[in-house]
C-alpha positions in Angstrom: 8.9 125.8 70.5 10.8 125.3 67.3 13.2 128.1 66.3 13.5 128.6 62.5 15.7 131.0 60.6 14.4 131.8 57.1 16.9 133.2 54.6 14.9 134.8 51.8 16.8 135.7 48.7 13.5 135.6 46.8 11.0 137.7 48.8 7.6 136.3 47.5 8.4 132.7 48.0 10.1 133.5 51.3 7.1 135.4 52.5 4.9 132.5 51.7 6.9 130.3 54.1 6.3 132.6 57.1 2.5 132.1 57.4 2.6 128.3 58.3 5.5 129.0 60.8 3.3 131.6 62.5 0.4 129.2 62.6 2.7 126.7 64.4 3.8 129.3 67.0 7.4 129.0 65.8 10.1 131.5 66.9 11.3 132.9 63.6 14.3 135.0 62.5 13.9 136.3 58.9 17.0 137.2 57.0 16.5 139.2 53.9 18.8 140.4 51.1 18.4 144.2 51.4 16.0 146.2 49.3 15.1 143.2 47.1 13.3 141.5 50.0 11.3 144.5 51.3 8.0 142.6 51.2 9.6 139.7 53.2 10.9 142.1 55.8 7.5 143.8 56.2 5.8 140.5 56.5 8.2 139.5 59.3 7.4 142.6 61.2 3.6 142.1 60.8 3.8 138.6 62.2 6.0 139.7 65.1 9.2 137.9 63.8 12.7 139.2 64.2 14.5 140.4 61.0 18.1 140.9 59.9 19.6 142.2 56.7 21.9 139.8 55.0 24.0 142.6 53.6 25.5 143.1 57.0 27.2 139.7 57.4 28.5 140.5 60.9 25.0 141.4 62.1 23.6 138.2 60.6 26.3 136.0 62.2 25.6 137.6 65.6 21.8 137.2 65.2 22.2 133.5 64.3 24.5 132.9 67.2 22.1 134.5 69.6 19.0 133.0 68.1 20.3 129.4 68.1 17.9 128.1 65.4 16.8 124.5 65.3 16.3 124.8 61.5 17.8 127.1 58.9 16.0 127.3 55.6 17.1 129.2 52.5 14.9 130.3 49.6 17.4 131.3 47.0 17.0 134.1 44.4 16.2 133.4 40.8 19.9 132.7 40.0 20.1 130.1 42.8 22.7 132.1 44.8 23.2 131.0 48.4 24.2 133.2 51.4 27.6 132.6 53.0 26.2 130.6 55.9 24.7 127.9 53.5 27.9 127.5 51.5 29.2 125.1 54.2 27.1 122.0 55.1 25.8 121.4 58.6 22.9 119.8 60.5 19.6 121.6 60.3 20.5 123.5 57.1 18.1 123.2 54.2 17.7 124.9 50.8 14.5 125.1 48.7 15.1 124.4 45.0 12.3 124.9 42.4 11.9 124.3 38.6 14.9 123.2 36.5 18.2 124.6 35.5 18.8 125.3 31.8 21.8 127.0 30.2 20.9 130.7 29.5 17.6 130.6 31.4 17.0 133.7 33.5 15.0 131.8 36.2 14.2 128.2 37.1 10.6 128.6 36.0 11.7 129.1 32.4 12.5 125.5 31.5 9.3 123.8 32.6 7.2 126.2 30.5 9.6 126.3 27.5 10.0 122.5 27.4 6.2 121.9 27.8 6.6 119.9 31.0 3.4 118.8 32.7 4.8 119.4 36.2 7.5 121.4 37.9 9.6 120.0 40.9 9.9 121.7 44.3 12.7 120.1 46.4 14.2 120.4 49.9 17.9 119.9 49.8 20.3 119.4 52.7 23.0 122.0 52.7 25.4 119.4 51.3 23.3 119.2 48.1 21.4 115.9 48.5 17.6 116.0 48.1 15.7 115.0 51.3 12.2 115.6 50.0 10.3 116.8 47.0 6.8 117.4 45.5 5.6 118.9 42.3 3.1 121.5 41.0 1.1 121.4 37.7 2.3 123.6 34.8 -0.8 125.0 33.2 -1.3 125.6 29.5 -1.4 129.4 30.1 1.3 129.4 32.8 3.8 132.2 33.0 7.0 132.3 34.9 5.5 134.6 37.4 2.4 132.5 38.1 4.6 129.3 38.3 6.8 131.1 40.8 3.6 131.7 42.9 2.8 128.0 42.8 6.4 127.1 43.7 6.2 129.5 46.7 3.0 127.9 48.1 4.4 124.4 47.6 7.6 125.4 49.3 5.7 126.7 52.3 3.9 123.3 52.6 7.3 121.5 52.6 8.8 123.8 55.2 5.7 123.2 57.4 6.1 119.5 57.0 9.8 119.8 57.9 9.0 121.7 61.1 6.2 119.2 62.1 8.1 115.9 61.5 11.6 116.4 60.2 13.1 115.0 57.0 11.4 111.6 57.5 7.9 113.2 57.0 8.8 115.0 53.7 7.2 113.6 50.6 9.5 111.9 48.1 9.5 111.8 44.3 11.4 109.6 41.9 14.9 110.8 41.0 14.7 113.7 38.6 15.8 113.4 35.0 16.8 116.7 33.4 15.1 117.4 30.1 17.0 120.6 29.8 20.5 119.0 29.9 22.6 120.2 27.0 20.0 122.7 25.7 20.5 126.4 25.4 17.8 129.1 25.8 17.4 131.3 22.7 18.3 135.0 23.3 15.2 136.3 21.6 12.1 135.4 19.5 13.0 134.0 16.1 10.6 135.3 13.4 10.4 131.9 11.8 8.9 130.2 14.9 5.3 129.0 14.8 2.9 130.8 17.2 2.9 128.0 19.8 6.7 128.3 20.1 6.5 132.1 20.4 3.8 131.8 23.0 5.8 129.4 25.2 8.9 131.6 25.0 6.9 134.7 25.8 5.2 133.0 28.8 8.4 131.5 30.1 10.1 135.0 29.9 7.3 136.8 31.7 8.5 137.5 35.2 7.8 141.2 36.1 9.5 143.4 37.1 12.3 141.8 35.0 12.5 142.3 31.2 10.2 140.3 29.1 10.9 138.4 25.8 12.5 140.4 23.0 11.8 140.5 19.2 14.0 142.3 16.7 13.1 144.2 13.5 15.6 142.7 11.0 15.7 145.9 8.9 16.1 148.6 11.5 17.8 146.3 14.0 15.6 147.7 16.8 14.4 145.3 19.5 11.0 145.4 21.2 9.7 143.9 24.5 6.9 141.3 23.9 4.8 140.5 26.9 1.9 138.6 25.2 0.7 137.3 21.9 -1.4 140.4 21.2 1.9 142.5 21.3 3.6 139.9 19.1 0.8 140.2 16.5 1.0 144.0 16.6 4.8 143.8 16.3 4.5 141.8 13.0 1.6 144.0 11.8 2.9 147.5 12.7 6.6 147.2 13.1 7.4 144.7 10.3 4.4 146.1 8.4 3.1 142.7 7.3 0.0 143.4 5.3 -0.1 147.2 6.1 -0.7 150.0 3.7 1.7 152.8 4.8 -0.7 155.4 3.5 -3.1 154.5 6.4 -0.6 155.6 9.0 -1.1 159.1 10.5 0.5 161.1 13.3 -1.5 161.8 16.4 -1.4 165.0 18.4 -2.3 163.4 21.7 -1.3 160.5 23.9 -4.5 158.6 23.8 -6.0 156.3 26.5 -9.0 154.1 26.1 -11.1 155.9 28.8 -9.8 159.5 28.4 -12.3 162.2 27.6 -11.3 165.7 26.4 -13.4 168.8 25.9 -12.3 169.7 22.4 -14.1 172.5 20.6 -17.0 172.5 23.0 -17.9 168.8 22.4 -17.0 165.7 24.4 -14.7 163.4 22.5 -13.6 159.9 23.5 -10.0 159.2 22.4 -9.6 155.5 21.5 -6.1 154.1 21.7 -5.4 152.1 18.5 -1.9 151.1 19.8 -3.1 149.4 23.1 -1.0 146.3 22.3 1.9 148.0 20.6 5.1 146.7 22.1 7.7 149.0 23.6 11.1 149.4 22.1 13.9 148.3 24.4 15.6 151.6 23.8 12.6 153.4 25.3 12.6 151.4 28.5 14.0 154.2 30.7 11.9 157.0 29.2 9.2 158.5 31.3 5.7 157.2 30.7 3.4 159.6 28.8 0.4 160.9 30.8 -2.8 159.9 29.1 -4.4 162.9 27.5 -1.3 165.1 27.6 -0.5 167.2 24.5 2.8 165.9 23.2 5.5 168.5 23.5 3.5 170.7 25.8 5.6 173.0 28.0 3.2 173.7 30.9 1.0 171.2 32.8 -2.2 172.3 34.4 -3.3 169.6 36.9 -6.9 169.5 38.3 -5.8 167.8 41.5 -2.8 166.3 43.2 -3.0 163.1 45.3 -2.3 163.4 49.0 -0.8 160.1 50.1 -0.7 159.9 53.9 2.0 158.2 56.0 -0.2 155.2 56.7 -1.3 154.6 53.1 1.3 151.9 52.3 0.6 150.1 55.6 -3.1 150.1 55.0 -2.7 148.8 51.4 -0.4 146.1 52.5 -2.7 145.0 55.3 -5.7 144.9 53.0 -3.8 142.8 50.5 -2.6 140.4 53.2 -6.1 140.0 54.6 -7.7 139.3 51.3 -10.4 142.0 51.9 -10.1 143.9 48.6 -13.8 144.1 47.8 -16.5 146.7 48.6 -17.2 145.1 52.0 -13.6 145.3 53.3 -13.0 146.8 56.7 -10.9 149.7 55.3 -13.7 150.6 52.9 -16.1 150.7 55.9 -13.7 152.9 57.9 -13.3 155.2 54.9 -17.1 155.6 54.6 -17.5 156.2 58.3 -14.8 159.0 58.4 -16.2 160.6 55.2 -19.7 160.7 56.6 -18.3 162.4 59.8 -16.4 165.0 57.7 -19.4 165.8 55.6 -21.7 165.9 58.6 -24.1 163.3 57.4 -25.4 160.0 58.7 -23.9 157.7 56.1 -21.6 157.5 53.0 -21.3 155.1 50.1 -17.9 154.5 48.5 -17.9 153.6 44.8 -15.1 152.7 42.4 -14.7 156.0 40.5 -15.6 159.7 40.4 -17.8 159.1 37.4 -19.8 156.5 39.4 -20.1 158.9 42.3 -21.4 161.7 40.0 -24.1 159.4 38.5 -25.1 158.3 42.0 -25.4 161.9 43.2 -27.5 162.8 40.1 -29.8 159.8 40.8 -30.1 160.7 44.4 -31.0 164.3 43.6 -33.5 163.3 41.0 -31.6 164.9 38.1 -32.9 162.9 35.1 -35.0 165.2 32.9 -33.4 166.8 29.8 -34.8 170.2 31.0 -32.7 170.0 34.2 -29.6 172.2 34.3 -26.4 171.3 36.2 -23.6 173.9 36.6 -20.0 172.6 36.6 -16.6 174.5 36.8 -15.0 175.5 33.6 -11.8 173.7 34.6 -12.7 170.2 35.8 -12.7 166.6 34.8 -14.7 166.0 31.6 -16.7 163.3 33.4 -18.5 166.1 35.3 -19.9 167.6 32.0 -20.5 164.1 30.6 
């Protein structure tokens, strides 16, 4: 049984490497970098692997000494930083490297998208720095840094599996890489004289949630805005730079609108449409609390119709559902929910739907409420969907 120690500085790519190791019945020790690798730690526990926190170096050294791994693999963070144990070369130590380094780039996925490369390289390096194997992934026309990182993680998992199965000799090889990014510097923000294709590439290369997205600046007010997509960029030019806008058309709204928010105003049902759905956020407003849709701006008192009760197992169940891939209407957790709800209500069956509105429509249909002469009583203080 092969013993593998996985050092995950990047939790998503590191977590991808765990599944093939589990399938091969490897003994695995996962080493994470504190809170930034919480998903990796949870995945280790779910698969029955040991886990240690790299923030406690003495604990990690003791764990490695006792575990005696045959292979040690590091998945670095977006900056390429390596843990202490990989800073000295040694047999059985390998580092995963993805994308391409470029001066000023926030992550290795930036350069392949910004430079319009057709593929992006995923390499296995010996701890000494020499490449012992490599493969590549396709860079799509709509690729973002985040989606490319997902591809890198899957390809890295395949390389780790091959390394476990057959050693360095079985790893795929690619021709020596030539850096297209050498000597080039990443712009700090969107230049307003760029064409739309250049803006699009910069925005996609900068999109790596939860990190900050691309930034554009109002040259007059010197205010900067986050730009996550081209719709936001168009709104930035239209509404912030006021290109082709009549200022007399602008009006102040009394409510924080949301596309699907309904409010009982003056006895009638009104749908509030959000005309600023693509309006970019000012970087200065980044830390401000999000406005609740439908809330009166400046209101002192909040009256809530309900409060969510999130049980102690909620996070565990959500994680398990995502890991299993069962996220549709026929998933096992949906069936469990229907069974328990039927038991609580004292009926033979229950049917879960996607929203309260859908549940109300279903109930009305089941009760045969369809004629205009029918009357339905609802509470005075309730969700507007009930009256709708």
